[in-house]
LUMTORNU-781173 format. One line per 4 residues: number of its first residue (from 1); for each residue y, z, x of N, C-alpha, C. Coordinates in nm, 2 decimals, padded with zeros to 4 digits. Layout:
! residues N
NUM) Y Z X Y Z X Y Z X; ...
//
This chain:
! residues 372
1) 05.32 15.59 07.30 05.35 15.64 07.40 05.50 15.66 07.41; 05.59 15.56 07.38 05.71 15.56 07.39 05.78 15.67 07.31; 05.74 15.74 07.24 05.77 15.84 07.14 05.73 15.98 07.21; 05.66 15.97 07.31 05.60 16.10 07.34 05.71 16.18 07.39
5) 05.70 16.33 07.37 05.81 16.41 07.46 05.78 16.42 07.58; 05.91 16.42 07.68 05.90 16.43 07.82 05.86 16.56 07.85; 05.78 16.57 07.95 05.74 16.71 07.99 05.82 16.75 08.12; 05.91 16.85 08.09 05.99 16.89 08.21 05.96 17.03 08.28
9) 05.96 17.06 08.38 05.92 17.22 08.45 06.05 17.24 08.53; 06.10 17.35 08.49 06.23 17.40 08.55 06.16 17.55 08.63; 06.17 17.54 08.76 06.12 17.62 08.83 06.25 17.73 08.90; 06.26 17.85 08.83 06.37 17.93 08.87 06.28 18.07 08.88
13) 06.22 18.14 08.98 06.13 18.21 08.97 06.18 18.36 08.95; 06.29 18.38 09.03 06.34 18.53 09.02 06.49 18.52 09.03; 06.58 18.58 09.03 06.57 18.75 09.00 06.64 18.71 08.86; 06.65 18.83 08.77 06.72 18.86 08.68 06.86 18.77 08.65
17) 06.96 18.83 08.75 07.10 18.72 08.74 07.08 18.61 08.77; 06.99 18.56 08.86 06.98 18.41 08.90 06.92 18.33 08.77; 06.83 18.39 08.71 06.76 18.35 08.59 06.87 18.35 08.47; 06.94 18.42 08.47 07.07 18.43 08.38 07.15 18.31 08.40
21) 07.19 18.26 08.52 07.25 18.16 08.56 07.19 18.03 08.54; 07.06 18.02 08.54 06.99 17.91 08.55 06.95 17.88 08.36; 07.00 17.98 08.30 06.98 17.95 08.14 07.09 17.80 08.12; 07.17 17.79 08.17 07.29 17.69 08.17 07.21 17.57 08.19
25) 07.13 17.57 08.30 07.04 17.46 08.33 06.94 17.41 08.24; 06.87 17.50 08.18 06.77 17.49 08.05 06.85 17.43 07.95; 06.98 17.46 07.93 07.06 17.41 07.84 07.09 17.27 07.83; 07.10 17.25 07.97 07.18 17.12 08.03 07.05 17.01 08.00
29) 06.93 17.05 08.02 06.81 16.97 08.03 06.80 16.92 07.90; 06.81 17.03 07.77 06.79 16.97 07.66 06.90 16.86 07.61; 07.01 16.86 07.69 07.11 16.76 07.65 07.09 16.64 07.71; 07.04 16.66 07.83 07.00 16.55 07.95 06.88 16.44 07.89
33) 06.81 16.54 07.84 06.64 16.47 07.79 06.63 16.53 07.66; 06.70 16.46 07.56 06.67 16.50 07.42 06.51 16.46 07.38; 06.46 16.57 07.30 06.35 16.58 07.23 06.25 16.61 07.34; 06.28 16.66 07.47 06.18 16.70 07.58 06.12 16.84 07.54
37) 06.01 16.85 07.62 05.96 16.97 07.64 05.99 17.07 07.75; 06.07 17.18 07.75 06.08 17.22 07.87 05.98 17.36 07.91; 05.92 17.35 08.01 05.83 17.46 08.07 05.92 17.53 08.17; 05.94 17.68 08.17 06.01 17.76 08.28 05.90 17.83 08.35
41) 05.89 17.77 08.47 05.82 17.88 08.58 05.89 18.01 08.63; 05.84 18.12 08.58 05.91 18.25 08.64 05.80 18.34 08.67; 05.88 18.45 08.76 05.77 18.56 08.77 05.77 18.68 08.65; 05.67 18.72 08.67 05.64 18.81 08.54 05.75 18.94 08.52
45) 05.78 18.97 08.64 05.89 19.08 08.63 06.04 19.01 08.60; 06.05 18.90 08.59 06.16 18.84 08.52 06.15 18.77 08.39; 06.03 18.77 08.34 06.02 18.66 08.24 06.08 18.72 08.10; 06.08 18.87 08.07 06.16 18.89 07.94 06.32 18.85 07.94
49) 06.37 18.79 08.03 06.50 18.77 08.04 06.54 18.64 07.96; 06.41 18.53 07.96 06.43 18.43 07.89 06.34 18.42 07.77; 06.33 18.57 07.73 06.24 18.58 07.60 06.34 18.53 07.47; 06.29 18.44 07.38 06.38 18.40 07.27 06.49 18.30 07.31
53) 06.47 18.23 07.43 06.55 18.14 07.45 06.54 18.02 07.39; 06.64 17.95 07.32 06.60 17.85 07.23 06.58 17.69 07.30; 06.65 17.71 07.43 06.61 17.60 07.52 06.48 17.60 07.59; 06.42 17.69 07.59 06.30 17.69 07.65 06.16 17.68 07.55
57) 06.08 17.59 07.58 05.94 17.58 07.51 05.86 17.68 07.54; 05.82 17.65 07.65 05.69 17.71 07.71 05.74 17.78 07.84; 05.65 17.89 07.87 05.66 17.98 08.01 05.54 17.99 08.08; 05.57 17.93 08.22 05.47 17.95 08.29 05.47 18.11 08.41
61) 05.40 18.17 08.39 05.42 18.28 08.46 05.36 18.28 08.62; 05.44 18.30 08.71 05.39 18.28 08.83 05.41 18.40 08.92; 05.29 18.44 08.95 05.26 18.58 09.02 05.22 18.56 09.17; 05.21 18.45 09.21 05.12 18.44 09.33 05.23 18.40 09.47
65) 05.35 18.39 09.41 05.46 18.39 09.50 05.54 18.50 09.54; 05.54 18.57 09.63 05.63 18.70 09.64 05.75 18.67 09.67; 05.86 18.76 09.63 06.00 18.71 09.65 06.01 18.70 09.81; 06.09 18.59 09.85 06.12 18.58 09.98 06.00 18.53 10.08
69) 05.88 18.50 10.02 05.78 18.45 10.11 05.79 18.29 10.12; 05.83 18.24 10.18 05.88 18.11 10.21 05.74 18.05 10.19; 05.67 18.06 10.30 05.52 18.01 10.28 05.46 17.97 10.15; 05.44 18.11 10.10 05.40 18.07 09.95 05.45 18.01 09.86
73) 05.59 18.00 09.88 05.66 17.90 09.77 05.65 17.76 09.83; 05.67 17.70 09.96 05.62 17.56 09.98 05.48 17.55 09.94; 05.37 17.64 09.91 05.27 17.62 09.88 05.28 17.59 09.72; 05.32 17.65 09.67 05.36 17.64 09.51 05.40 17.52 09.50
77) 05.53 17.44 09.57 05.61 17.33 09.54 05.52 17.21 09.60; 05.41 17.25 09.68 05.33 17.13 09.71 05.24 17.11 09.55; 05.19 17.23 09.53 05.08 17.25 09.41 05.17 17.16 09.29; 05.29 17.22 09.28 05.39 17.12 09.16 05.38 16.99 09.18
81) 05.42 16.95 09.31 05.42 16.79 09.31 05.28 16.71 09.31; 05.19 16.78 09.31 05.05 16.73 09.30 05.04 16.72 09.15; 05.08 16.82 09.06 05.09 16.83 08.92 05.15 16.70 08.87; 05.28 16.70 08.92 05.36 16.58 08.88 05.30 16.44 08.91
85) 05.23 16.42 09.02 05.18 16.29 09.06 05.07 16.25 08.96; 05.01 16.35 08.91 04.89 16.32 08.84 04.91 16.32 08.68; 05.07 16.33 08.68 05.14 16.30 08.52 05.16 16.43 08.44; 05.12 16.54 08.48 05.13 16.63 08.42 05.28 16.70 08.39
89) 05.39 16.63 08.48 05.52 16.65 08.44 05.60 16.52 08.47; 05.69 16.50 08.40 05.79 16.41 08.37 05.90 16.43 08.50; 05.94 16.53 08.50 06.05 16.58 08.56 06.02 16.73 08.60; 06.06 16.74 08.74 06.05 16.89 08.79 06.20 16.90 08.88
93) 06.23 17.02 08.81 06.36 17.08 08.87 06.36 17.21 08.94; 06.35 17.26 09.05 06.35 17.36 09.14 06.47 17.42 09.17; 06.51 17.54 09.12 06.65 17.59 09.14 06.65 17.75 09.20; 06.50 17.77 09.24 06.50 17.90 09.29 06.56 17.90 09.44
97) 06.62 18.01 09.46 06.71 18.03 09.59 06.62 18.05 09.73; 06.52 17.94 09.76 06.45 17.97 09.87 06.43 17.83 09.92; 06.39 17.82 10.05 06.35 17.73 10.14 06.47 17.63 10.16; 06.45 17.52 10.12 06.58 17.44 10.16 06.68 17.45 10.06
101) 06.65 17.48 09.91 06.77 17.53 09.83 06.87 17.61 09.88; 06.82 17.71 10.00 06.92 17.78 10.07 07.04 17.71 10.12; 07.05 17.58 10.14 07.15 17.51 10.19 07.26 17.49 10.07; 07.23 17.52 09.97 07.32 17.46 09.85 07.41 17.60 09.82
105) 07.41 17.73 09.90 07.49 17.81 09.89 07.62 17.77 09.91; 07.72 17.81 09.82 07.85 17.77 09.85 07.96 17.92 09.83; 07.90 18.03 09.84 07.97 18.12 09.85 07.95 18.20 09.74; 07.91 18.16 09.62 07.82 18.21 09.50 07.69 18.19 09.49
109) 07.59 18.29 09.42 07.47 18.25 09.38 07.46 18.16 09.26; 07.54 18.15 09.17 07.55 18.09 09.04 07.60 17.91 09.11; 07.66 17.94 09.19 07.70 17.78 09.25 07.56 17.74 09.32; 07.49 17.81 09.39 07.35 17.78 09.45 07.27 17.74 09.35
113) 07.24 17.81 09.24 07.17 17.77 09.13 07.18 17.63 09.06; 07.34 17.62 09.03 07.38 17.50 08.96 07.37 17.40 09.05; 07.37 17.40 09.18 07.38 17.29 09.26 07.22 17.24 09.30; 07.14 17.29 09.26 07.02 17.25 09.26 06.99 17.15 09.15
117) 07.05 17.13 09.04 07.03 17.05 08.95 07.09 16.97 08.96; 07.02 16.81 08.97 07.07 16.70 09.04 07.20 16.62 08.93; 07.19 16.66 08.81 07.27 16.62 08.72 07.39 16.68 08.67; 07.51 16.65 08.64 07.65 16.70 08.61 07.60 16.80 08.51
121) 07.68 16.94 08.50 07.64 17.05 08.41 07.75 17.02 08.32; 07.75 16.99 08.22 07.87 16.99 08.09 07.86 17.09 07.99; 07.71 17.16 07.99 07.73 17.28 07.90 07.80 17.42 07.94; 07.83 17.48 07.84 07.90 17.60 07.88 07.81 17.68 07.99
125) 07.88 17.74 08.10 07.81 17.84 08.17 07.77 17.97 08.14; 07.81 18.01 08.04 07.78 18.16 07.97 07.65 18.16 07.98; 07.57 18.26 08.04 07.41 18.29 08.03 07.38 18.32 07.91; 07.28 18.24 07.87 07.22 18.25 07.72 07.11 18.39 07.73
129) 07.11 18.46 07.66 07.05 18.58 07.63 07.05 18.62 07.47; 06.91 18.61 07.44 06.91 18.61 07.29 06.82 18.76 07.27; 06.87 18.82 07.17 06.80 18.99 07.15 06.76 18.98 07.01; 06.64 19.02 07.03 06.55 19.02 06.86 06.63 19.14 06.79
133) 06.63 19.14 06.65 06.66 19.26 06.60 06.63 19.39 06.61; 06.48 19.39 06.67 06.43 19.53 06.72 06.52 19.57 06.83; 06.54 19.48 06.93 06.58 19.56 07.01 06.72 19.61 07.01; 06.80 19.51 06.94 06.93 19.57 06.88 06.93 19.69 06.81
137) 06.82 19.71 06.75 06.81 19.85 06.66 06.75 19.95 06.77; 06.71 19.95 06.85 06.63 20.05 06.95 06.75 20.09 07.04; 06.86 20.02 07.07 06.99 20.05 07.15 07.07 20.14 07.07; 07.05 20.09 06.91 07.17 20.13 06.81 07.10 20.31 06.77
141) 06.98 20.30 06.80 06.92 20.43 06.82 06.94 20.51 06.90; 06.95 20.44 07.04 06.99 20.53 07.17 07.11 20.59 07.14; 07.22 20.51 07.12 07.35 20.54 07.11 07.38 20.66 07.00; 07.28 20.68 06.89 07.30 20.79 06.78 07.25 20.89 06.86
145) 07.13 20.89 06.92 07.07 21.00 06.97 07.14 21.06 07.07; 07.19 21.01 07.15 07.30 21.03 07.25 07.45 21.04 07.22; 07.49 21.04 07.05 07.61 21.06 07.03 07.73 21.00 07.10; 07.69 20.88 07.12 07.79 20.82 07.22 07.94 20.79 07.16
149) 07.93 20.76 06.99 08.06 20.78 06.95 08.16 20.88 06.97; 08.11 21.01 07.00 08.20 21.12 07.00 08.28 21.11 07.14; 08.23 21.03 07.22 08.31 21.01 07.36 08.42 20.90 07.34; 08.52 20.94 07.43 08.62 20.87 07.42 08.58 20.73 07.54
153) 08.55 20.79 07.65 08.50 20.71 07.75 08.35 20.69 07.76; 08.29 20.58 07.79 08.18 20.57 07.79 08.13 20.48 07.89; 08.12 20.53 08.00 08.09 20.45 08.15 07.95 20.42 08.18; 07.90 20.30 08.18 07.79 20.24 08.23 07.78 20.21 08.37
157) 07.68 20.27 08.44 07.67 20.26 08.59 07.53 20.18 08.62; 07.56 20.09 08.68 07.44 20.01 08.73 07.42 20.08 08.88; 07.36 20.16 08.88 07.35 20.23 09.04 07.24 20.21 09.11; 07.12 20.14 09.08 07.04 20.11 09.17 06.99 19.96 09.15
161) 07.11 19.89 09.21 07.08 19.76 09.19 06.98 19.69 09.27; 06.92 19.57 09.25 06.79 19.52 09.30 06.85 19.40 09.39; 06.96 19.36 09.40 07.03 19.24 09.45 07.06 19.25 09.61; 07.08 19.37 09.63 07.12 19.35 09.78 07.26 19.37 09.79
165) 07.33 19.39 09.69 07.48 19.36 09.71 07.54 19.50 09.72; 07.46 19.62 09.73 07.52 19.73 09.73 07.40 19.84 09.76; 07.44 19.96 09.85 07.34 20.07 09.84 07.42 20.19 09.79; 07.37 20.27 09.71 07.42 20.38 09.65 07.32 20.49 09.65
169) 07.36 20.62 09.71 07.28 20.73 09.72 07.25 20.79 09.58; 07.18 20.81 09.51 07.17 20.89 09.39 07.23 21.02 09.40; 07.23 21.12 09.52 07.31 21.23 09.50 07.46 21.19 09.49; 07.52 21.08 09.57 07.66 21.05 09.53 07.69 21.01 09.39
173) 07.61 20.94 09.35 07.62 20.88 09.20 07.63 21.01 09.11; 07.51 21.13 09.14 07.51 21.23 09.02 07.64 21.34 09.07; 07.67 21.33 09.20 07.80 21.42 09.22 07.94 21.36 09.13; 07.94 21.21 09.15 08.07 21.15 09.09 08.07 21.14 08.90
177) 07.94 21.14 08.85 07.92 21.16 08.74 07.95 21.29 08.67; 07.90 21.37 08.78 07.91 21.53 08.72 08.09 21.56 08.71; 08.13 21.50 08.78 08.31 21.53 08.79 08.37 21.44 08.68; 08.31 21.34 08.66 08.39 21.28 08.53 08.34 21.33 08.43
181) 08.22 21.39 08.40 08.17 21.44 08.25 08.22 21.58 08.28; 08.29 21.63 08.36 08.34 21.77 08.33 08.47 21.77 08.25; 08.51 21.64 08.19 08.59 21.62 08.10 08.51 21.60 07.97; 08.55 21.67 07.86 08.45 21.66 07.73 08.47 21.49 07.67
185) 08.56 21.43 07.72 08.56 21.30 07.64 08.50 21.22 07.72; 08.44 21.23 07.87 08.37 21.12 07.92 08.22 21.15 07.92; 08.14 21.02 07.89 08.00 21.03 07.97 07.97 20.94 08.02; 07.87 20.95 08.13 07.82 20.84 08.23 07.69 20.80 08.18
189) 07.65 20.67 08.17 07.48 20.64 08.12 07.48 20.54 08.27; 07.33 20.61 08.33 07.31 20.57 08.45 07.18 20.45 08.43; 07.22 20.33 08.44 07.10 20.25 08.41 07.04 20.18 08.55; 06.90 20.18 08.53 06.83 20.14 08.61 06.69 20.15 08.60
193) 06.60 20.13 08.67 06.43 20.17 08.64 06.39 20.30 08.66; 06.49 20.37 08.73 06.48 20.47 08.79 06.48 20.61 08.69; 06.39 20.66 08.64 06.43 20.79 08.54 06.48 20.92 08.60; 06.52 20.99 08.55 06.57 21.12 08.57 06.60 21.20 08.44
197) 06.63 21.34 08.45 06.63 21.43 08.34 06.79 21.43 08.30; 06.81 21.38 08.19 06.94 21.34 08.11 07.00 21.47 08.08; 07.12 21.50 08.10 07.20 21.61 08.01 07.26 21.56 07.92; 07.36 21.65 07.86 07.42 21.59 07.74 07.49 21.48 07.77
201) 07.58 21.47 07.89 07.65 21.36 07.90 07.64 21.28 08.04; 07.54 21.32 08.08 07.49 21.23 08.18 07.37 21.15 08.15; 07.34 21.04 08.11 07.24 21.01 08.02 07.16 20.89 08.09; 07.02 20.91 08.11 06.94 20.82 08.14 06.90 20.70 08.08
205) 06.90 20.60 08.11 06.89 20.45 08.05 06.75 20.39 08.07; 06.72 20.46 08.14 06.56 20.39 08.20 06.48 20.35 08.12; 06.51 20.44 07.98 06.39 20.39 07.85 06.45 20.24 07.79; 06.55 20.19 07.83 06.58 20.07 07.76 06.54 19.96 07.85
209) 06.53 19.85 07.82 06.46 19.74 07.91 06.61 19.65 07.96; 06.58 19.57 08.06 06.69 19.51 08.12 06.77 19.43 08.02; 06.71 19.37 07.93 06.76 19.27 07.82 06.87 19.37 07.71; 06.78 19.50 07.69 06.85 19.59 07.59 06.99 19.63 07.63
213) 06.99 19.64 07.78 07.13 19.68 07.86 07.26 19.59 07.80; 07.22 19.44 07.76 07.32 19.37 07.70 07.37 19.42 07.56; 07.28 19.47 07.48 07.32 19.54 07.36 07.41 19.66 07.41; 07.38 19.76 07.49 07.40 19.87 07.55 07.57 19.86 07.56
217) 07.61 19.74 07.62 07.75 19.72 07.66 07.84 19.72 07.53; 07.80 19.70 07.43 07.88 19.73 07.31 07.92 19.87 07.29; 07.84 19.96 07.33 07.88 20.08 07.29 07.95 20.13 07.42; 07.99 20.08 07.51 08.06 20.12 07.65 08.19 20.07 07.66
221) 08.24 20.16 07.74 08.41 20.11 07.75 08.45 20.09 07.90; 08.38 20.09 08.02 08.37 20.06 08.12 08.28 20.09 08.22; 08.24 19.96 08.29 08.12 19.95 08.41 08.15 19.99 08.54; 08.05 20.05 08.58 08.05 20.04 08.73 07.94 19.98 08.78
225) 07.95 19.88 08.84 07.85 19.78 08.88 07.86 19.72 09.01; 07.74 19.67 09.06 07.69 19.60 09.19 07.66 19.50 09.21; 07.71 19.40 09.14 07.70 19.23 09.12 07.52 19.22 09.12; 07.48 19.31 09.02 07.33 19.30 09.03 07.32 19.25 08.88
229) 07.20 19.27 08.83 07.14 19.21 08.68 07.25 19.24 08.60; 07.26 19.40 08.58 07.34 19.43 08.47 07.50 19.37 08.47; 07.54 19.34 08.58 07.68 19.30 08.60 07.68 19.16 08.55; 07.58 19.09 08.55 07.59 18.95 08.51 07.54 18.94 08.36
233) 07.45 19.04 08.30 07.38 19.05 08.15 07.51 19.08 08.09; 07.61 19.14 08.15 07.71 19.20 08.07 07.83 19.09 08.01; 07.79 18.97 08.11 07.88 18.85 08.07 07.80 18.74 07.99; 07.65 18.79 07.96 07.60 18.69 07.87 07.61 18.67 07.74
237) 07.59 18.61 07.65 07.60 18.58 07.53 07.56 18.68 07.43; 07.48 18.75 07.49 07.42 18.91 07.41 07.51 19.02 07.44; 07.59 19.01 07.56 07.68 19.13 07.61 07.81 19.13 07.59; 07.88 19.23 07.60 08.01 19.25 07.63 08.08 19.29 07.73
241) 08.17 19.18 07.81 08.24 19.20 07.93 08.31 19.30 07.93; 08.27 19.38 08.00 08.34 19.55 08.04 08.45 19.51 08.13; 08.56 19.63 08.16 08.64 19.62 08.25 08.53 19.68 08.36; 08.55 19.63 08.48 08.46 19.67 08.60 08.51 19.69 08.72
245) 08.44 19.81 08.78 08.47 19.87 08.91 08.34 19.84 09.00; 08.35 19.72 09.09 08.25 19.68 09.14 08.24 19.73 09.29; 08.13 19.79 09.32 08.09 19.87 09.47 08.01 19.77 09.53; 08.05 19.72 09.64 07.99 19.60 09.70 07.97 19.60 09.85
249) 07.88 19.54 09.89 07.85 19.51 10.05 07.90 19.39 10.10; 08.01 19.37 10.15 08.07 19.22 10.20 08.00 19.18 10.31; 07.87 19.25 10.34 07.80 19.20 10.47 07.67 19.17 10.44; 07.64 19.19 10.31 07.49 19.15 10.26 07.42 19.01 10.29
253) 07.32 18.99 10.29 07.25 18.83 10.34 07.31 18.72 10.27; 07.33 18.75 10.11 07.38 18.64 10.04 07.50 18.70 09.95; 07.61 18.69 10.00 07.71 18.77 09.94 07.74 18.67 09.80; 07.77 18.77 09.68 07.80 18.72 09.56 07.92 18.81 09.49
257) 08.02 18.79 09.52 08.14 18.84 09.48 08.16 18.83 09.36; 08.19 18.89 09.24 08.21 18.87 09.10 08.36 18.81 09.13; 08.46 18.86 09.18 08.59 18.80 09.17 08.60 18.65 09.21; 08.48 18.60 09.31 08.48 18.48 09.34 08.45 18.40 09.25
261) 08.30 18.45 09.19 08.24 18.37 09.05 08.33 18.36 08.94; 08.38 18.48 08.91 08.46 18.46 08.78 08.60 18.36 08.82; 08.65 18.36 08.92 08.75 18.26 08.94 08.72 18.14 08.91; 08.60 18.13 08.98 08.54 17.97 09.00 08.53 17.93 08.87
265) 08.44 18.01 08.76 08.37 17.94 08.67 08.46 18.02 08.57; 08.58 18.04 08.56 08.66 18.05 08.43 08.63 18.17 08.36; 08.60 18.27 08.44 08.58 18.38 08.35 08.69 18.47 08.38; 08.72 18.54 08.29 08.83 18.65 08.29 08.81 18.79 08.40
269) 08.91 18.78 08.49 08.90 18.88 08.59 08.97 18.96 08.61; 09.12 18.99 08.54 09.20 19.06 08.53 09.18 19.22 08.56; 09.04 19.23 08.46 09.00 19.38 08.44 08.89 19.40 08.55; 08.88 19.34 08.68 08.80 19.36 08.77 08.87 19.44 08.89
273) 08.78 19.52 08.94 08.83 19.57 09.07 08.69 19.62 09.17; 08.71 19.52 09.31 08.61 19.54 09.38 08.65 19.64 09.49; 08.54 19.70 09.52 08.57 19.83 09.67 08.46 19.79 09.75; 08.49 19.76 09.89 08.41 19.71 09.96 08.36 19.86 10.06
277) 08.45 19.95 10.08 08.45 20.07 10.17 08.45 20.17 10.08; 08.37 20.25 10.02 08.36 20.34 09.95 08.29 20.46 09.96; 08.34 20.57 09.91 08.31 20.69 09.92 08.31 20.78 09.77; 08.27 20.90 09.79 08.29 21.01 09.66 08.44 21.00 09.61
281) 08.53 21.05 09.72 08.65 21.02 09.67 08.72 20.90 09.60; 08.71 20.80 09.68 08.77 20.68 09.65 08.72 20.65 09.50; 08.60 20.64 09.49 08.52 20.57 09.37 08.58 20.68 09.24; 08.56 20.82 09.27 08.62 20.91 09.16 08.76 20.88 09.15
285) 08.85 20.87 09.25 08.97 20.86 09.19 09.01 20.73 09.12; 08.95 20.62 09.17 08.95 20.50 09.09 08.93 20.51 08.95; 08.84 20.58 08.93 08.76 20.56 08.78 08.88 20.65 08.73; 08.90 20.76 08.77 09.00 20.87 08.69 09.13 20.78 08.68
289) 09.18 20.71 08.77 09.32 20.64 08.75 09.30 20.53 08.63; 09.20 20.46 08.63 09.18 20.40 08.52 09.20 20.47 08.37; 09.12 20.57 08.36 09.10 20.65 08.26 09.23 20.71 08.21; 09.30 20.77 08.29 09.42 20.85 08.29 09.54 20.77 08.29
293) 09.53 20.63 08.35 09.67 20.57 08.34 09.64 20.44 08.29; 09.62 20.32 08.38 09.59 20.20 08.31 09.49 20.12 08.42; 09.43 19.99 08.39 09.33 19.95 08.50 09.44 19.88 08.56; 09.54 19.82 08.54 09.63 19.75 08.63 09.69 19.84 08.74
297) 09.72 19.96 08.71 09.77 20.05 08.80 09.67 20.09 08.90; 09.56 20.10 08.83 09.41 20.15 08.94 09.39 20.02 09.03; 09.40 19.90 08.97 09.37 19.78 09.06 09.47 19.77 09.14; 09.64 19.80 09.12 09.69 19.79 09.22 09.67 19.87 09.37
301) 09.61 20.02 09.30 09.60 20.14 09.41 09.45 20.14 09.47; 09.36 20.07 09.42 09.24 20.08 09.47 09.16 19.95 09.51; 09.20 19.82 09.46 09.13 19.72 09.49 09.13 19.69 09.63; 09.00 19.63 09.68 09.02 19.60 09.83 08.98 19.47 09.84
305) 09.04 19.37 09.92 09.00 19.22 09.95 08.88 19.22 10.03; 08.78 19.15 10.03 08.67 19.11 10.13 08.73 19.02 10.23; 08.71 19.04 10.34 08.76 18.98 10.43 08.66 18.83 10.45; 08.69 18.70 10.48 08.61 18.61 10.46 08.54 18.59 10.60
309) 08.40 18.60 10.59 08.31 18.58 10.70 08.19 18.49 10.64; 08.12 18.44 10.75 07.99 18.34 10.72 07.90 18.37 10.79; 07.85 18.50 10.77 07.73 18.56 10.81 07.63 18.49 10.77; 07.65 18.49 10.61 07.54 18.43 10.54 07.50 18.25 10.59
313) 07.62 18.20 10.61 07.61 18.09 10.67 07.53 18.08 10.82; 07.52 18.18 10.91 07.46 18.18 10.99 07.30 18.17 11.00; 07.29 18.26 10.86 07.15 18.31 10.83 07.09 18.19 10.79; 07.16 18.12 10.69 07.09 17.98 10.62 07.05 17.89 10.73
317) 07.17 17.84 10.80 07.14 17.75 10.92 07.04 17.77 11.02; 07.01 17.90 11.06 06.90 17.94 11.14 06.76 17.93 11.07; 06.76 17.99 10.93 06.67 17.96 10.85 06.59 17.83 10.84; 06.68 17.74 10.83 06.66 17.61 10.77 06.63 17.54 10.91
321) 06.68 17.58 11.05 06.65 17.51 11.16 06.50 17.56 11.20; 06.46 17.66 11.16 06.35 17.71 11.17 06.21 17.64 11.16; 06.26 17.57 11.03 06.17 17.49 10.98 06.20 17.33 10.97; 06.29 17.31 11.06 06.30 17.17 11.09 06.39 17.11 11.02
325) 06.45 17.17 10.91 06.50 17.12 10.80 06.66 17.05 10.83; 06.66 16.96 10.91 06.80 16.91 10.94 06.90 16.85 10.84; 06.80 16.79 10.77 06.91 16.72 10.65 06.96 16.85 10.56; 06.89 16.94 10.54 06.94 17.05 10.46 07.05 17.11 10.55
329) 07.02 17.15 10.66 07.12 17.19 10.74 07.26 17.11 10.71; 07.24 16.97 10.76 07.36 16.87 10.73 07.44 16.91 10.58; 07.32 16.91 10.47 07.39 16.94 10.34 07.47 17.06 10.32; 07.43 17.17 10.39 07.51 17.30 10.36 07.63 17.30 10.45
333) 07.64 17.21 10.57 07.74 17.23 10.66 07.84 17.14 10.55; 07.82 17.03 10.49 07.89 16.94 10.38 07.96 17.02 10.29; 07.89 17.10 10.20 07.92 17.20 10.11 08.01 17.30 10.16; 07.98 17.34 10.28 08.06 17.47 10.32 08.22 17.41 10.34
337) 08.22 17.29 10.43 08.33 17.23 10.43 08.40 17.20 10.31; 08.33 17.14 10.18 08.38 17.09 10.06 08.47 17.21 10.01; 08.39 17.35 10.01 08.47 17.47 09.97 08.60 17.53 10.05; 08.56 17.54 10.18 08.63 17.61 10.27 08.74 17.54 10.35
341) 08.70 17.38 10.38 08.76 17.30 10.44 08.74 17.34 10.61; 08.83 17.30 10.70 08.78 17.31 10.83 08.83 17.44 10.87; 08.76 17.55 10.84 08.80 17.67 10.86 08.73 17.72 11.02; 08.84 17.76 11.09 08.79 17.81 11.21 08.68 17.91 11.22
345) 08.65 18.01 11.14 08.55 18.11 11.11 08.41 18.02 11.06; 08.43 17.94 10.98 08.32 17.85 10.95 08.26 17.79 11.06; 08.35 17.72 11.13 08.31 17.65 11.25 08.24 17.71 11.35; 08.29 17.85 11.38 08.25 17.94 11.47 08.12 17.97 11.45
349) 08.10 18.01 11.32 07.96 18.05 11.26 07.85 17.94 11.26; 07.87 17.83 11.24 07.82 17.69 11.25 07.78 17.68 11.42; 07.87 17.67 11.49 07.84 17.68 11.65 07.75 17.79 11.69; 07.77 17.90 11.64 07.69 18.04 11.71 07.55 18.03 11.64
353) 07.51 17.98 11.53 07.40 17.94 11.45 07.30 17.85 11.54; 07.37 17.73 11.56 07.33 17.62 11.65 07.28 17.66 11.78; 07.37 17.73 11.84 07.38 17.76 12.01 07.25 17.89 11.99; 07.28 17.98 11.94 07.17 18.07 11.96 07.05 18.05 11.89
357) 07.02 17.94 11.83 06.88 17.92 11.74 06.77 17.94 11.83; 06.74 17.85 11.95 06.62 17.88 12.02 06.60 18.00 12.09; 06.70 18.06 12.13 06.68 18.21 12.16 06.65 18.31 12.08; 06.71 18.30 11.92 06.67 18.36 11.83 06.50 18.36 11.79
361) 06.48 18.22 11.77 06.34 18.16 11.75 06.23 18.19 11.82; 06.25 18.20 11.99 06.16 18.26 12.06 06.15 18.42 12.07; 06.26 18.47 12.04 06.27 18.61 12.01 06.14 18.64 11.91; 06.18 18.61 11.76 06.13 18.63 11.66 05.98 18.59 11.68
365) 05.94 18.49 11.77 05.80 18.45 11.79 05.73 18.53 11.86; 05.80 18.60 11.94 05.75 18.70 12.05 05.71 18.83 11.98; 05.81 18.86 11.90 05.78 18.96 11.83 05.67 18.97 11.73; 05.64 18.84 11.67 05.53 18.81 11.57 05.38 18.85 11.65
369) 05.42 18.80 11.79 05.27 18.77 11.87 05.26 18.94 11.88; 05.33 19.02 11.92 05.32 19.14 11.96 05.26 19.24 11.85; 05.33 19.20 11.73 05.26 19.28 11.61 05.15 19.21 11.58; 05.08 19.12 11.60 04.95 19.07 11.59 04.86 19.15 11.68
//
């Protein structure tokens, strides 16, 4: 019995970017628990992001926990606890950003995931993504099919993000792509699960898997991103980190700015431009400025700074109070102060969330009763 492998369960159900962050935890587990057997619980629509991962021994597909369904997630956690008590698992680590794990948000989603692991992270934080030879060949064939080598500038556009970090209208994306490709040296690859009819120089990449986009980055020269899966895939072990223009919504539920993440975790960020108030003109002008002049010039002209706000903190504290998770509220306050200090905006957000919690709770309960 003393030589038996420890059975460890890592619960990171979704999403692609979050699962990429969590590959560092899988790697760390193998350091902290030598000769252990690691099972990763994950939703089927994210499962392929950890295919071939050398630190994952088994995969447990979980499809009875819808994303953002806290009640279903709590039931799943209870089930896991019963399994652990029965001896099925020696250790369980839950890093999914739901329920009381929301308290771990520190301004970045990566930080939120990493803080859920109770031990120190000493391994490299670069997401681990391993591609098969077949996947690499499929992308190489895609590059030949669309003659990518003939273009001076190959722009990869993450145009339909699932992270909620931005909202882009397809007609706007097409107008900008058409303007860029009016120059014969440019092509634009639109990457998403949504297919459309390609032209010679505006290329639909929906036939490629999420994973294969990592190989695709090696054929590209610039990315237009939205801090969603493709952005983080480009920073993985299988990707190539491209100069980036990030189109972002600074008021989304969980703000995850690449600039903050890159600085905090030692990723090169000089070739990163973030734009929060964007339209057809300033996106196009920014990209053309990069192509015609240089990145540093464009960054000086077009980069925008996100103002510091704590809407996410208000939402987190409210959500936690709804489930009477007072210790988690305290933990979130402690983490926030450790990152931002005694910031007046932070104090105001905390005060408002606590003050208005009873009224919001009554209002939400009333709405539910009306809908019933």
